[in-house]
N, C-alpha and C positions, 0 to 999 in steps of 0.2 A: 594657092596650096603648093605648089612645090617649092615657092616663095617662103613658107612659112614652115615646112621643112628645114629645109636649107640654115632659117634662126635657130627655131629650137636643139638642127644639130650643135649647131655653132655654142648658144651656151651649155649645150651638156659639155661637150670638148672646156670650157671654159671651165666648167662649175666641176670635172673629173680633176682638174689642174690644180685648183683650189685645194679639191679634197688633197690631193697629193702633196702638194706643199703643209699645207698644215701638219698633217700623218709624220710627217718629214720636225717640222718643230717640235710638235710631240714625244719624239720620240728622243731627238736632243733634247729637254724639256725631262722626262724619265733620268736618260744617264745623268743630269745633272742633278737631280731629285737626289736621287743613289748616290753616286760622290757627298752629296752635301750634307746625306743622313749618315750616312758611314763616319765622316770630320766630326758631325758634333757627337754620337757617342762615341770618339775617341777621344772629345773635348771631356765627355762628361767624365769620362773612367780616366781621363788624368787629377780631372778637380776631384775626383773621388781619391784618388791616392794621395795631393795635397793637402785633404783635409784630415786623411788617417797620419798621413806624416804630422802634421798640425795639431792634434790629436796627440800623438804619442808624446812629440816636445813638451804639448804641455802638461801633460801629467808625469814626468818625468820629478827631477827632485827642483823643488819653486824656491829655494837656497840656492839651491849654484847659477853661478853667473856666467852671460853666454861667452860663445870663446873672445869674442873682443873683449875683455878687461884683463 
């Protein structure tokens, strides 16, 4: 009986350690996901700005030459 309690106690300790390690990993992943989400939002905004600039250039005088001519 005593041996069984020690075995179970040991398993609980290992499981608690595993849960703690998984918690740390999940917290790091949450930070990474937040950072990546912000980066995606910034990139989407930059793409919108580039699309607007392109549309404004295309909407201008079609007969004028580009600046390098």
